[in-house]
Residue, then its C-alpha position, 0 to 999 in steps of 0.5 A: m735197557i731203560g727207555s730214554t726221555t723225549h722233550e715232552g717227558n715221555l718214555t719211549g719204550y711204548n708208542i703212546q701216540q697210537g696206543k700200540k703194543r710192541k711188535g710180537d705182543v700177544t694176549s696172555n692168560e691172566s690170573p685174577c690179580k693181574k687182569v689189567a690188560t684191558e683198554q682202560k688199563m692201557k689208558l691208565y699206563e699212558n696216563l702214567i707215562l704222560n704224568k710229569d708229577i710222577p717221579r721220572d725214575i719210577r716211570q723209567r723203572a716201569d718202562e725197563e720192566l716192560l721191555k723185558f716182555q717183548e713177546k707178552s702183554p706189556i701190562s699183565d705180565l709186570p711184577e705185582e709190585i710195579l703194577v701196584m705202584i703204577f696204578s696207585m699213583l694215578p687219580e682215583d677217578l680213573g677206576s684203577l684203585q679198587q682192583v689193585n689196592k688189594q695187592f698192597q699188602a703183598i709189597s715188600k716194605d724194602s722194595y725200591l718202588a714202595e720206598e720211592y712211592s712212599k717218599r713221594c706220598l709224604e711230600v705231597l701229603n704235607d703240601r695238601f694238608i696246608e692247601t685244604g685248611l688242615a694245620g701244617e703242624r698237624f701233619d708234622t705231629h702225626v709224622e712224629i707219632a709214626k716215628q715214635r712208634l717205629q722207634e719203640e719197635n726198633k725199626d728204621f725210619t723208612s718212608s714206606r714204614i712212616l706212611q704205613q704208620l700214618i695210615n694205621f694211626q688214622a684208622e685208629r682215630f676214624p669213627d668207622k662205626l658211624f660212617t660208611d666211608e669208601s675213601n681210600p686212605r692210600t690215595f691223597e684225596g682219600f687220606l685227606e678226606r678221612e682226616m677232615i672227617i676226623k676233625k669234624y667228628n671231634i667238633y661234633l662230639i664237643a658240641k653235643k656235650l656242650f649244648e645237650k642241656q640247652s633248651v634252644f638246642l635242636p636235636f643233634t643227630i649222629p652224623k652218619n654221612k658227610e651231608r649231616l656232618t656239614a649241616n652240623d658244622i653250620f649249626i655249631k657256628n650259629y650257636l657258638e655265641i652260647l659259649r661266650h659267657k661260659t666260665q667252665l668247659d668240661l670235655e672229659r671222657l668224650d673219646l676226643t682224638e684232637l681239640p679243634e681250635e674252631m670250638f674255642s674261638v669265642c671262649s674268652s671268659v672260660e677260666r677252667l678247661t678239662a679235656s682229660c681222659n680222652r685220646i687226644s694226640f694233636i693240639p693246634k698251636k693256636c687252639f688256646n689263643n682266645l682263652t685269655s682268661l683261662q686259669e686251669l687247664f687239664l690235658n692229662s690222660n691223653r696221647i699227646t706226644k708233641i706240644d708246639k712252643e706257641t700252644f700256651s703262649k697266650l695263656i698269661n693268666l694260667q695258674k694250673l697246667a696238667l699234662d700228666i700221663n701222656r706220651i711227651s718225650k721232649i719239651d722245647k725251649g719257650t713252651f712255658s715262657t709266657l706262663s709267669n703266673l703258673q703255680w702248678l705244673g704236672l708232667y709225670f708219667n710221660r717219656i721225657t728224657n732230658i730237661d733243658k735248663e731254660i724250660f722253667s726259667e720264667l716260672n718264678k711263681l711255680e709252687k709244685l712241679r711233678l716230673h716223676r715216672n719219666r725217663i730222665t737220666k740227668i739234670d743240669k745245673d741251674t735247671f730249677s734256679a729260677l723257681n724260688n717259690l717252688q715248694k714241692l718237687w717230684l723227680n722220683d721213678n726216673r733214671i737219674t744216676k747222679i745229682n750234680k752240685g748246685v742243681f737245687r741251688g736257689l730253691n729257698s722255699l723247697q719243702k718236699l723233694k722226692l728222688n726215690m726209685n732212681q739209680f743212685s749208689e748207696e753212697d750218694k743216697e747217704r750223702m744226700m740224706e746227710h746234707r739235704f742239699g743245704h735245706s735242713g728242714l727239707q722232707l727228702e726221699v731218696 
């Protein structure tokens, strides 16, 4: 029997107004992990019933389970899965989470409540990211990373699995050696607080690198607590003016996990930015908007999985872009549409499977394009037709089975083409070597 709902949205299986147990209730001998039948925990359960933010079907499910235990304590004899779901959805300041969260690992990943709770968490987190000043695309990127990991493990995209991957991914980026942090990543507040610390810590790493040789620079200490981190933020704002006249920024090998857009707000004079060999997985779409003089950008050897199509939109003077050795699986239309001065583009050793024929349509000054060591299976006609200045093209070490007629038409400047280590038949290889796609002087490897 499932309790009905009153006009106030309460479940009627329990007398909330008077806080009484059902007739015949007795106190049971509780095991340590279920020692929750206290006055505080009774108030917590009342909070559950009164909280309209918690989905009604979850409250009904809990009420249904309670009604099965007419002769026992309505709280302490609930299944652990339901106890965990109830108390983990309540505010952290009610003091329930420290006791109950230890049981989370015991929850079945396929349980009804775990899935409903996780679905709710993902929806709320998405909204909270935006409300707290964290970019909305940040959450989208992290969810994309979570799905990519599940795909690699051949697992379905359930809400509970995605949420667990998000928590794992956050733990990988959190600087736990420097922070004594007690925030719980399974609460909304805890997850967001840890995410904000990660962002500020990346700002700290960049500032420490940029200002370490400045005579005016005060001691920039490791932020072992949140107060020190905030003080560092204030300090950074006061010295950002130093960046106005820099023409080069070297952020290589700093163990960065993201690029905070605040650090580049005054970098209009920078012509070369190197951020390779880090652990960067997220780049805000407006991160480079003020780098209007940038000519060379190195983001290779990171963990980038997704690039928003607006990320490079303001880099109209960019000539060289390195995105090699990342985890990019897809490039959206328009990602490179404003890079009309680009001459060198590196995308090798990623996870690209398909190339849209319009991706390179605006890159008519491009001379070198590196696409080797991806997972490309086919190339559509006219994919490279706009690249009339292209001299070298690397497509080796992919999964291409056939090159259709006209794929390399219009590449009048092409000097070198690498197609080896694909899946061509011997017959196709001989044919390509013989005709060389209409370029008699072409240096071809198949």
